[in-house]
PDB file of N, CA, C and O in Angstrom, chain B, residues numbered from 101:
ATOM      1  N   PHE B 101      -2.485 -11.263 -21.974  1.00  0.00           N
ATOM      2  CA  PHE B 101      -1.311 -12.256 -22.383  1.00  0.00           C
ATOM      3  C   PHE B 101      -0.523 -12.582 -20.830  1.00  0.00           C
ATOM      4  O   PHE B 101      -0.471 -11.911 -19.799  1.00  0.00           O
ATOM      5  N   TYR B 102       0.069 -13.984 -21.212  1.00  0.00           N
ATOM      6  CA  TYR B 102       0.525 -14.445 -19.861  1.00  0.00           C
ATOM      7  C   TYR B 102       2.163 -14.844 -20.458  1.00  0.00           C
ATOM      8  O   TYR B 102       2.500 -15.025 -21.628  1.00  0.00           O
ATOM      9  N   CYS B 103       2.976 -14.901 -19.260  1.00  0.00           N
ATOM     10  CA  CYS B 103       4.271 -15.502 -19.712  1.00  0.00           C
ATOM     11  C   CYS B 103       4.928 -16.417 -18.294  1.00  0.00           C
ATOM     12  O   CYS B 103       4.875 -15.831 -17.212  1.00  0.00           O
ATOM     13  N   MET B 104       5.363 -17.434 -18.320  1.00  0.00           N
ATOM     14  CA  MET B 104       5.859 -18.150 -17.390  1.00  0.00           C
ATOM     15  C   MET B 104       7.350 -17.651 -17.351  1.00  0.00           C
ATOM     16  O   MET B 104       8.117 -17.727 -18.311  1.00  0.00           O
ATOM     17  N   ALA B 105       7.693 -17.082 -15.999  1.00  0.00           N
ATOM     18  CA  ALA B 105       9.328 -16.975 -15.778  1.00  0.00           C
ATOM     19  C   ALA B 105       9.703 -17.877 -14.636  1.00  0.00           C
ATOM     20  O   ALA B 105       8.916 -18.250 -13.765  1.00  0.00           O
ATOM     21  N   GLU B 106      10.993 -18.200 -14.718  1.00  0.00           N
ATOM     22  CA  GLU B 106      11.702 -18.733 -13.660  1.00  0.00           C
ATOM     23  C   GLU B 106      12.317 -17.885 -12.652  1.00  0.00           C
ATOM     24  O   GLU B 106      13.050 -16.972 -13.034  1.00  0.00           O
ATOM     25  N   LEU B 107      12.192 -17.998 -11.897  1.00  0.00           N
ATOM     26  CA  LEU B 107      12.646 -16.732 -10.823  1.00  0.00           C
ATOM     27  C   LEU B 107      13.752 -16.948  -9.860  1.00  0.00           C
ATOM     28  O   LEU B 107      13.340 -17.869  -9.155  1.00  0.00           O
ATOM     29  N   PRO B 108      14.922 -16.609  -9.444  1.00  0.00           N
ATOM     30  CA  PRO B 108      15.857 -16.977  -8.420  1.00  0.00           C
ATOM     31  C   PRO B 108      15.102 -16.817  -7.139  1.00  0.00           C
ATOM     32  O   PRO B 108      15.225 -15.821  -6.426  1.00  0.00           O
ATOM     33  N   VAL B 109      14.254 -17.909  -6.849  1.00  0.00           N
ATOM     34  CA  VAL B 109      13.635 -18.009  -5.425  1.00  0.00           C
ATOM     35  C   VAL B 109      13.721 -19.779  -4.930  1.00  0.00           C
ATOM     36  O   VAL B 109      14.042 -20.659  -5.729  1.00  0.00           O
ATOM     37  N   ASP B 110      13.442 -19.986  -3.786  1.00  0.00           N
ATOM     38  CA  ASP B 110      13.199 -21.255  -3.388  1.00  0.00           C
ATOM     39  C   ASP B 110      12.054 -21.812  -3.666  1.00  0.00           C
ATOM     40  O   ASP B 110      12.217 -22.952  -4.102  1.00  0.00           O
ATOM     41  N   ASP B 111      10.749 -21.424  -3.585  1.00  0.00           N
ATOM     42  CA  ASP B 111       9.582 -21.492  -3.675  1.00  0.00           C
ATOM     43  C   ASP B 111       8.846 -20.358  -4.133  1.00  0.00           C
ATOM     44  O   ASP B 111       8.913 -19.245  -3.613  1.00  0.00           O
ATOM     45  N   SER B 112       8.044 -20.706  -5.254  1.00  0.00           N
ATOM     46  CA  SER B 112       7.326 -19.735  -5.979  1.00  0.00           C
ATOM     47  C   SER B 112       6.124 -19.421  -4.902  1.00  0.00           C
ATOM     48  O   SER B 112       5.748 -18.265  -4.704  1.00  0.00           O
ATOM     49  N   ASP B 113       5.613 -20.438  -4.294  1.00  0.00           N
ATOM     50  CA  ASP B 113       4.280 -20.196  -3.569  1.00  0.00           C
ATOM     51  C   ASP B 113       4.701 -19.290  -2.495  1.00  0.00           C
ATOM     52  O   ASP B 113       3.982 -18.307  -2.315  1.00  0.00           O
ATOM     53  N   ARG B 114       5.750 -19.441  -1.737  1.00  0.00           N
ATOM     54  CA  ARG B 114       6.495 -18.455  -0.580  1.00  0.00           C
ATOM     55  C   ARG B 114       6.766 -17.093  -1.177  1.00  0.00           C
ATOM     56  O   ARG B 114       6.454 -16.193  -0.398  1.00  0.00           O
ATOM     57  N   PHE B 115       7.093 -16.816  -1.947  1.00  0.00           N
ATOM     58  CA  PHE B 115       7.643 -15.695  -2.748  1.00  0.00           C
ATOM     59  C   PHE B 115       6.514 -15.015  -3.017  1.00  0.00           C
ATOM     60  O   PHE B 115       6.530 -13.809  -2.769  1.00  0.00           O
ATOM     61  N   ALA B 116       5.067 -15.725  -3.679  1.00  0.00           N
ATOM     62  CA  ALA B 116       4.460 -14.909  -3.688  1.00  0.00           C
ATOM     63  C   ALA B 116       3.394 -14.310  -2.725  1.00  0.00           C
ATOM     64  O   ALA B 116       2.785 -13.271  -2.980  1.00  0.00           O
ATOM     65  N   GLN B 117       3.209 -15.095  -1.527  1.00  0.00           N
ATOM     66  CA  GLN B 117       2.817 -15.251  -0.295  1.00  0.00           C
ATOM     67  C   GLN B 117       3.500 -13.845   0.108  1.00  0.00           C
ATOM     68  O   GLN B 117       2.846 -12.825   0.327  1.00  0.00           O
ATOM     69  N   TRP B 118       5.159 -13.950   0.187  1.00  0.00           N
ATOM     70  CA  TRP B 118       5.894 -13.000   0.800  1.00  0.00           C
ATOM     71  C   TRP B 118       5.259 -11.335   0.108  1.00  0.00           C
ATOM     72  O   TRP B 118       5.191 -10.302   0.774  1.00  0.00           O
ATOM     73  N   LEU B 119       4.939 -11.446  -1.063  1.00  0.00           N
ATOM     74  CA  LEU B 119       5.086 -10.512  -2.026  1.00  0.00           C
ATOM     75  C   LEU B 119       3.662  -9.817  -1.635  1.00  0.00           C
ATOM     76  O   LEU B 119       3.702  -8.595  -1.497  1.00  0.00           O
ATOM     77  N   LEU B 120       2.677 -10.328  -1.484  1.00  0.00           N
ATOM     78  CA  LEU B 120       1.269  -9.725  -0.863  1.00  0.00           C
ATOM     79  C   LEU B 120       1.577  -9.330   0.644  1.00  0.00           C
ATOM     80  O   LEU B 120       1.454  -8.128   0.878  1.00  0.00           O
ATOM     81  N   GLU B 121       1.988 -10.206   1.792  1.00  0.00           N
ATOM     82  CA  GLU B 121       2.066 -10.102   3.006  1.00  0.00           C
ATOM     83  C   GLU B 121       3.130  -9.343   3.962  1.00  0.00           C
ATOM     84  O   GLU B 121       3.064  -8.964   5.132  1.00  0.00           O
ATOM     85  N   SER B 122       4.114  -9.283   2.994  1.00  0.00           N
ATOM     86  CA  SER B 122       5.391  -8.852   3.845  1.00  0.00           C
ATOM     87  C   SER B 122       6.134  -7.501   3.100  1.00  0.00           C
ATOM     88  O   SER B 122       6.917  -6.773   3.710  1.00  0.00           O
ATOM     89  N   TYR B 123       5.775  -7.317   1.785  1.00  0.00           N
ATOM     90  CA  TYR B 123       6.854  -6.438   1.117  1.00  0.00           C
ATOM     91  C   TYR B 123       6.001  -5.511   0.159  1.00  0.00           C
ATOM     92  O   TYR B 123       4.896  -5.751  -0.326  1.00  0.00           O
ATOM     93  N   ASN B 124       6.858  -4.304   0.001  1.00  0.00           N
ATOM     94  CA  ASN B 124       6.112  -3.186  -0.436  1.00  0.00           C
ATOM     95  C   ASN B 124       7.308  -2.189  -0.766  1.00  0.00           C
ATOM     96  O   ASN B 124       8.262  -2.062   0.001  1.00  0.00           O
ATOM     97  N   LEU B 125       7.189  -1.493  -1.960  1.00  0.00           N
ATOM     98  CA  LEU B 125       7.924  -0.629  -2.395  1.00  0.00           C
ATOM     99  C   LEU B 125       7.477   0.639  -2.420  1.00  0.00           C
ATOM    100  O   LEU B 125       6.778   0.833  -3.414  1.00  0.00           O
ATOM    101  N   ASP B 126       7.608   1.663  -1.665  1.00  0.00           N
ATOM    102  CA  ASP B 126       6.814   3.045  -1.622  1.00  0.00           C
ATOM    103  C   ASP B 126       5.072   2.834  -1.620  1.00  0.00           C
ATOM    104  O   ASP B 126       4.325   3.627  -2.194  1.00  0.00           O
ATOM    105  N   GLY B 127       4.658   1.793  -0.976  1.00  0.00           N
ATOM    106  CA  GLY B 127       3.226   1.505  -0.674  1.00  0.00           C
ATOM    107  C   GLY B 127       3.002   0.527  -1.961  1.00  0.00           C
ATOM    108  O   GLY B 127       1.803   0.274  -2.075  1.00  0.00           O
ATOM    109  N   GLU B 128       3.708  -0.025  -2.847  1.00  0.00           N
ATOM    110  CA  GLU B 128       3.435  -0.729  -3.883  1.00  0.00           C
ATOM    111  C   GLU B 128       3.804  -1.894  -3.717  1.00  0.00           C
ATOM    112  O   GLU B 128       4.848  -2.054  -3.084  1.00  0.00           O
ATOM    113  N   THR B 129       2.861  -3.439  -4.376  1.00  0.00           N
ATOM    114  CA  THR B 129       3.725  -4.164  -4.622  1.00  0.00           C
ATOM    115  C   THR B 129       3.101  -5.186  -5.905  1.00  0.00           C
ATOM    116  O   THR B 129       1.969  -4.866  -6.267  1.00  0.00           O
ATOM    117  N   VAL B 130       3.514  -5.973  -6.381  1.00  0.00           N
ATOM    118  CA  VAL B 130       2.859  -6.816  -7.588  1.00  0.00           C
ATOM    119  C   VAL B 130       2.461  -8.237  -7.232  1.00  0.00           C
ATOM    120  O   VAL B 130       2.708  -8.582  -6.076  1.00  0.00           O
ATOM    121  N   MET B 131       2.041  -8.878  -7.821  1.00  0.00           N
ATOM    122  CA  MET B 131       0.899  -9.919  -7.466  1.00  0.00           C
ATOM    123  C   MET B 131       1.301 -10.837  -8.580  1.00  0.00           C
ATOM    124  O   MET B 131       1.069 -10.562  -9.757  1.00  0.00           O
ATOM    125  N   VAL B 132       2.105 -12.289  -8.068  1.00  0.00           N
ATOM    126  CA  VAL B 132       2.073 -13.405  -8.993  1.00  0.00           C
ATOM    127  C   VAL B 132       1.415 -14.466  -8.874  1.00  0.00           C
ATOM    128  O   VAL B 132       0.785 -14.622  -7.828  1.00  0.00           O
ATOM    129  N   ALA B 133       1.370 -15.565  -9.980  1.00  0.00           N
ATOM    130  CA  ALA B 133       0.664 -16.706  -9.692  1.00  0.00           C
ATOM    131  C   ALA B 133       1.951 -17.948  -9.753  1.00  0.00           C
ATOM    132  O   ALA B 133       2.638 -18.185 -10.746  1.00  0.00           O
ATOM    133  N   PRO B 134       2.033 -18.536  -8.613  1.00  0.00           N
ATOM    134  CA  PRO B 134       3.187 -19.690  -8.706  1.00  0.00           C
ATOM    135  C   PRO B 134       2.754 -20.491  -9.716  1.00  0.00           C
ATOM    136  O   PRO B 134       1.596 -20.401 -10.123  1.00  0.00           O
ATOM    137  N   ALA B 135       3.635 -21.365 -10.234  1.00  0.00           N
ATOM    138  CA  ALA B 135       3.415 -21.859 -11.608  1.00  0.00           C
ATOM    139  C   ALA B 135       3.230 -23.484 -11.302  1.00  0.00           C
ATOM    140  O   ALA B 135       3.125 -24.275 -12.240  1.00  0.00           O
ATOM    141  N   GLY B 136       3.206 -23.825 -10.219  1.00  0.00           N
ATOM    142  CA  GLY B 136       3.381 -25.500  -9.786  1.00  0.00           C
ATOM    143  C   GLY B 136       1.840 -25.854 -10.159  1.00  0.00           C
ATOM    144  O   GLY B 136       1.749 -27.051 -10.433  1.00  0.00           O
ATOM    145  N   GLY B 137       0.568 -25.146 -10.253  1.00  0.00           N
ATOM    146  CA  GLY B 137      -0.643 -25.648 -10.302  1.00  0.00           C
ATOM    147  C   GLY B 137      -0.683 -25.722 -12.112  1.00  0.00           C
ATOM    148  O   GLY B 137      -1.655 -26.234 -12.668  1.00  0.00           O
ATOM    149  N   PHE B 138       0.400 -25.192 -12.855  1.00  0.00           N
ATOM    150  CA  PHE B 138       0.043 -25.174 -14.459  1.00  0.00           C
ATOM    151  C   PHE B 138       0.569 -26.341 -14.822  1.00  0.00           C
ATOM    152  O   PHE B 138       0.272 -26.623 -15.983  1.00  0.00           O
ATOM    153  N   TYR B 139       1.432 -27.367 -14.123  1.00  0.00           N
ATOM    154  CA  TYR B 139       1.963 -28.255 -14.192  1.00  0.00           C
ATOM    155  C   TYR B 139       1.260 -29.655 -13.853  1.00  0.00           C
ATOM    156  O   TYR B 139       0.245 -29.578 -13.161  1.00  0.00           O
ATOM    157  N   SER B 140       1.648 -30.813 -14.227  1.00  0.00           N
ATOM    158  CA  SER B 140       0.854 -32.331 -13.969  1.00  0.00           C
ATOM    159  C   SER B 140       2.030 -32.542 -12.804  1.00  0.00           C
ATOM    160  O   SER B 140       1.754 -33.344 -11.912  1.00  0.00           O
ATOM    161  N   ASP B 141       3.062 -32.006 -12.767  1.00  0.00           N
ATOM    162  CA  ASP B 141       4.116 -32.417 -11.599  1.00  0.00           C
ATOM    163  C   ASP B 141       4.431 -30.897 -11.173  1.00  0.00           C
ATOM    164  O   ASP B 141       5.188 -30.215 -11.863  1.00  0.00           O
ATOM    165  N   PRO B 142       3.842 -30.408 -10.048  1.00  0.00           N
ATOM    166  CA  PRO B 142       4.131 -29.149  -9.628  1.00  0.00           C
ATOM    167  C   PRO B 142       5.446 -28.787  -9.111  1.00  0.00           C
ATOM    168  O   PRO B 142       5.804 -27.615  -8.998  1.00  0.00           O
ATOM    169  N   GLU B 143       6.245 -29.900  -8.764  1.00  0.00           N
ATOM    170  CA  GLU B 143       7.582 -29.668  -9.009  1.00  0.00           C
ATOM    171  C   GLU B 143       8.250 -29.085 -10.194  1.00  0.00           C
ATOM    172  O   GLU B 143       9.297 -28.486  -9.951  1.00  0.00           O
ATOM    173  N   LEU B 144       7.935 -29.128 -11.194  1.00  0.00           N
ATOM    174  CA  LEU B 144       8.353 -28.336 -12.397  1.00  0.00           C
ATOM    175  C   LEU B 144       8.207 -26.481 -12.288  1.00  0.00           C
ATOM    176  O   LEU B 144       8.861 -25.527 -12.708  1.00  0.00           O
ATOM    177  N   GLY B 145       7.207 -26.637 -11.637  1.00  0.00           N
ATOM    178  CA  GLY B 145       7.161 -24.805 -11.561  1.00  0.00           C
ATOM    179  C   GLY B 145       7.588 -24.298 -10.145  1.00  0.00           C
ATOM    180  O   GLY B 145       7.378 -23.148  -9.758  1.00  0.00           O
ATOM    181  N   LYS B 146       8.291 -25.396  -9.315  1.00  0.00           N
ATOM    182  CA  LYS B 146       8.548 -24.871  -8.057  1.00  0.00           C
ATOM    183  C   LYS B 146       9.146 -23.121  -7.873  1.00  0.00           C
ATOM    184  O   LYS B 146       8.809 -22.257  -7.063  1.00  0.00           O
ATOM    185  N   LYS B 147      10.140 -23.093  -8.991  1.00  0.00           N
ATOM    186  CA  LYS B 147      10.712 -21.717  -9.127  1.00  0.00           C
ATOM    187  C   LYS B 147      10.055 -20.775  -9.890  1.00  0.00           C
ATOM    188  O   LYS B 147      10.577 -19.661  -9.943  1.00  0.00           O
ATOM    189  N   GLN B 148       8.785 -21.013 -10.636  1.00  0.00           N
ATOM    190  CA  GLN B 148       8.413 -20.267 -11.663  1.00  0.00           C
ATOM    191  C   GLN B 148       7.070 -19.822 -11.179  1.00  0.00           C
ATOM    192  O   GLN B 148       6.464 -20.239 -10.192  1.00  0.00           O
ATOM    193  N   VAL B 149       6.719 -18.940 -12.005  1.00  0.00           N
ATOM    194  CA  VAL B 149       5.378 -17.417 -11.859  1.00  0.00           C
ATOM    195  C   VAL B 149       4.914 -17.896 -13.337  1.00  0.00           C
ATOM    196  O   VAL B 149       5.490 -18.407 -14.297  1.00  0.00           O
ATOM    197  N   ARG B 150       3.488 -17.447 -13.024  1.00  0.00           N
ATOM    198  CA  ARG B 150       2.984 -16.906 -14.489  1.00  0.00           C
ATOM    199  C   ARG B 150       2.598 -15.443 -14.219  1.00  0.00           C
ATOM    200  O   ARG B 150       1.798 -15.051 -13.370  1.00  0.00           O
ATOM    201  N   LEU B 151       3.325 -14.686 -15.113  1.00  0.00           N
ATOM    202  CA  LEU B 151       2.904 -13.123 -15.084  1.00  0.00           C
ATOM    203  C   LEU B 151       2.127 -12.750 -16.276  1.00  0.00           C
ATOM    204  O   LEU B 151       2.360 -13.227 -17.386  1.00  0.00           O
ATOM    205  N   ALA B 152       0.931 -11.641 -15.964  1.00  0.00           N
ATOM    206  CA  ALA B 152       0.309 -11.138 -16.622  1.00  0.00           C
ATOM    207  C   ALA B 152       0.557  -9.912 -17.238  1.00  0.00           C
ATOM    208  O   ALA B 152       0.784  -8.967 -16.482  1.00  0.00           O
ATOM    209  N   TYR B 153       0.564  -9.759 -18.168  1.00  0.00           N
ATOM    210  CA  TYR B 153       1.009  -8.434 -18.716  1.00  0.00           C
ATOM    211  C   TYR B 153      -0.216  -7.865 -19.704  1.00  0.00           C
ATOM    212  O   TYR B 153      -0.347  -8.232 -20.871  1.00  0.00           O
ATOM    213  N   VAL B 154      -1.158  -6.832 -18.980  1.00  0.00           N
ATOM    214  CA  VAL B 154      -2.134  -6.531 -19.430  1.00  0.00           C
ATOM    215  C   VAL B 154      -2.392  -4.898 -19.096  1.00  0.00           C
ATOM    216  O   VAL B 154      -3.421  -4.240 -19.248  1.00  0.00           O
ATOM    217  N   LEU B 155      -1.394  -4.592 -18.708  1.00  0.00           N
ATOM    218  CA  LEU B 155      -1.171  -2.897 -18.431  1.00  0.00           C
ATOM    219  C   LEU B 155      -0.445  -2.014 -19.354  1.00  0.00           C
ATOM    220  O   LEU B 155       0.220  -2.401 -20.315  1.00  0.00           O
ATOM    221  N   LYS B 156      -0.655  -0.591 -18.923  1.00  0.00           N
ATOM    222  CA  LYS B 156       0.094   0.141 -19.982  1.00  0.00           C
ATOM    223  C   LYS B 156       2.083  -0.256 -19.609  1.00  0.00           C
ATOM    224  O   LYS B 156       2.765  -0.790 -18.734  1.00  0.00           O
ATOM    225  N   GLU B 157       2.232   0.330 -20.734  1.00  0.00           N
ATOM    226  CA  GLU B 157       3.847   0.208 -20.725  1.00  0.00           C
ATOM    227  C   GLU B 157       4.519   1.004 -19.616  1.00  0.00           C
ATOM    228  O   GLU B 157       5.679   0.836 -19.239  1.00  0.00           O
ATOM    229  N   ASP B 158       3.749   1.792 -19.195  1.00  0.00           N
ATOM    230  CA  ASP B 158       4.398   2.596 -17.897  1.00  0.00           C
ATOM    231  C   ASP B 158       4.292   1.810 -16.701  1.00  0.00           C
ATOM    232  O   ASP B 158       5.203   1.684 -15.884  1.00  0.00           O
ATOM    233  N   ASP B 159       2.983   1.203 -16.608  1.00  0.00           N
ATOM    234  CA  ASP B 159       2.723   0.421 -15.382  1.00  0.00           C
ATOM    235  C   ASP B 159       3.625  -0.835 -15.328  1.00  0.00           C
ATOM    236  O   ASP B 159       4.028  -1.318 -14.270  1.00  0.00           O
ATOM    237  N   LEU B 160       3.885  -1.283 -16.454  1.00  0.00           N
ATOM    238  CA  LEU B 160       4.452  -2.551 -16.847  1.00  0.00           C
ATOM    239  C   LEU B 160       5.992  -2.527 -16.334  1.00  0.00           C
ATOM    240  O   LEU B 160       6.425  -3.516 -15.743  1.00  0.00           O
ATOM    241  N   ARG B 161       6.961  -1.200 -16.600  1.00  0.00           N
ATOM    242  CA  ARG B 161       7.975  -0.909 -16.453  1.00  0.00           C
ATOM    243  C   ARG B 161       8.321  -0.521 -14.657  1.00  0.00           C
ATOM    244  O   ARG B 161       9.343  -0.596 -13.975  1.00  0.00           O
ATOM    245  N   ARG B 162       7.075  -0.144 -14.407  1.00  0.00           N
ATOM    246  CA  ARG B 162       7.086  -0.003 -12.763  1.00  0.00           C
ATOM    247  C   ARG B 162       6.858  -1.288 -12.123  1.00  0.00           C
ATOM    248  O   ARG B 162       7.270  -1.474 -10.978  1.00  0.00           O
ATOM    249  N   ALA B 163       6.277  -2.129 -12.722  1.00  0.00           N
ATOM    250  CA  ALA B 163       5.917  -3.527 -11.868  1.00  0.00           C
ATOM    251  C   ALA B 163       7.357  -4.233 -11.928  1.00  0.00           C
ATOM    252  O   ALA B 163       7.872  -4.693 -10.908  1.00  0.00           O
ATOM    253  N   ILE B 164       7.875  -4.281 -12.985  1.00  0.00           N
ATOM    254  CA  ILE B 164       9.376  -4.724 -13.251  1.00  0.00           C
ATOM    255  C   ILE B 164      10.497  -4.226 -12.135  1.00  0.00           C
ATOM    256  O   ILE B 164      11.261  -5.012 -11.576  1.00  0.00           O
ATOM    257  N   ASP B 165      10.477  -2.991 -11.930  1.00  0.00           N
ATOM    258  CA  ASP B 165      11.190  -2.381 -10.958  1.00  0.00           C
ATOM    259  C   ASP B 165      10.523  -2.902  -9.588  1.00  0.00           C
ATOM    260  O   ASP B 165      11.408  -3.145  -8.768  1.00  0.00           O
ATOM    261  N   ILE B 166       9.468  -3.101  -9.185  1.00  0.00           N
ATOM    262  CA  ILE B 166       8.943  -3.738  -7.617  1.00  0.00           C
ATOM    263  C   ILE B 166       9.570  -4.834  -7.866  1.00  0.00           C
ATOM    264  O   ILE B 166      10.574  -5.045  -7.185  1.00  0.00           O
ATOM    265  N   LEU B 167       9.157  -5.896  -8.951  1.00  0.00           N
ATOM    266  CA  LEU B 167       9.591  -7.248  -8.759  1.00  0.00           C
ATOM    267  C   LEU B 167      11.003  -7.256  -8.837  1.00  0.00           C
ATOM    268  O   LEU B 167      11.398  -8.093  -8.025  1.00  0.00           O
ATOM    269  N   GLY B 168      11.996  -6.701  -9.451  1.00  0.00           N
ATOM    270  CA  GLY B 168      13.366  -6.541  -8.964  1.00  0.00           C
ATOM    271  C   GLY B 168      13.744  -6.314  -7.901  1.00  0.00           C
ATOM    272  O   GLY B 168      14.569  -7.043  -7.351  1.00  0.00           O
ATOM    273  N   ASP B 169      13.211  -5.184  -7.305  1.00  0.00           N
ATOM    274  CA  ASP B 169      13.697  -4.828  -6.045  1.00  0.00           C
ATOM    275  C   ASP B 169      12.889  -5.993  -4.797  1.00  0.00           C
ATOM    276  O   ASP B 169      13.241  -6.264  -3.648  1.00  0.00           O
ATOM    277  N   ALA B 170      12.035  -6.348  -5.386  1.00  0.00           N
ATOM    278  CA  ALA B 170      11.407  -7.586  -4.256  1.00  0.00           C
ATOM    279  C   ALA B 170      12.368  -8.921  -4.163  1.00  0.00           C
ATOM    280  O   ALA B 170      12.580  -9.428  -3.062  1.00  0.00           O
ATOM    281  N   LEU B 171      12.967  -9.495  -5.423  1.00  0.00           N
ATOM    282  CA  LEU B 171      13.470 -10.185  -5.163  1.00  0.00           C
ATOM    283  C   LEU B 171      14.846 -10.079  -4.808  1.00  0.00           C
ATOM    284  O   LEU B 171      15.417 -11.084  -4.384  1.00  0.00           O
ATOM    285  N   ILE B 172      15.450  -9.012  -4.921  1.00  0.00           N
ATOM    286  CA  ILE B 172      16.710  -8.423  -4.172  1.00  0.00           C
ATOM    287  C   ILE B 172      16.371  -9.083  -2.963  1.00  0.00           C
ATOM    288  O   ILE B 172      16.658 -10.248  -2.687  1.00  0.00           O
ATOM    289  N   LYS B 173      15.591  -8.081  -2.080  1.00  0.00           N
ATOM    290  CA  LYS B 173      14.886  -8.241  -0.772  1.00  0.00           C
ATOM    291  C   LYS B 173      14.683  -9.292  -0.068  1.00  0.00           C
ATOM    292  O   LYS B 173      15.169  -9.541   1.036  1.00  0.00           O
ATOM    293  N   TYR B 174      13.704 -10.161  -0.912  1.00  0.00           N
ATOM    294  CA  TYR B 174      13.410 -11.585  -0.657  1.00  0.00           C
ATOM    295  C   TYR B 174      14.427 -12.538  -0.555  1.00  0.00           C
ATOM    296  O   TYR B 174      14.345 -13.400   0.320  1.00  0.00           O
ATOM    297  N   ASN B 175      15.516 -12.499  -1.439  1.00  0.00           N
ATOM    298  CA  ASN B 175      16.878 -13.422  -1.102  1.00  0.00           C
ATOM    299  C   ASN B 175      17.854 -12.572  -0.203  1.00  0.00           C
ATOM    300  O   ASN B 175      18.910 -13.151   0.053  1.00  0.00           O
ATOM    301  N   ASN B 176      17.743 -11.635   0.187  1.00  0.00           N
ATOM    302  CA  ASN B 176      18.508 -11.232   1.205  1.00  0.00           C
ATOM    303  C   ASN B 176      17.866 -11.254   2.965  1.00  0.00           C
ATOM    304  O   ASN B 176      18.458 -10.788   3.938  1.00  0.00           O
ATOM    305  N   ARG B 177      16.620 -11.885   2.962  1.00  0.00           N
ATOM    306  CA  ARG B 177      15.898 -11.843   4.250  1.00  0.00           C
ATOM    307  C   ARG B 177      16.648 -12.972   4.926  1.00  0.00           C
ATOM    308  O   ARG B 177      16.362 -13.301   6.078  1.00  0.00           O
TER     309      ARG B 177
END
């Protein structure tokens, strides 16, 4: 299953790249899909990501914790 989420970031493409290249929490990170490519006008998805939730409940909770920490650190860079 998927959901779209608007995040408090300047650019979801940059945030997604930063997650994979520059961030980890105890050796773990998460991967998100920038939403711009899902719209006919990419600006509509500039601050949005598509999230897949196909994991076990415990893994989803961990991913939420990681994403929350990442958002704080990304916005305080």
